[in-house]
C-alpha positions, 0 to 999 in steps of 0.5 A: 499500500505504501508503494502505491500512495507515494507515486500518487502523492508525487503526481498530485504535487507536480500537478499542483506545482506546474499550475495544470490544476490551478484555475484562474481568470484572465481578462483580455480587452479588445482595446485598452484606451480610447481617445475622443479628441477635442470635446466641447464642455457638457458634450455627452461622450460614450464608449463600450469596452469589449472584454472577455475571460480567457481563463479557466475560472470565474472573472469577478469585476469588483471595481471600475474607475475612469481616469 
């Protein structure tokens, strides 16, 4: 029994260490910035940023800010 447990333990350690067993989100954007050019004061501007989750886990967006 001991001879069976050790190889299984090694395989699990290798999988965890190599990242194969890790599920992580990975966000990717079609474009990261937009330049509106010259804008009159009070003019309403709108833009939609398209992004996707290319990872293997759920992507949670908690905070969005504009600069």
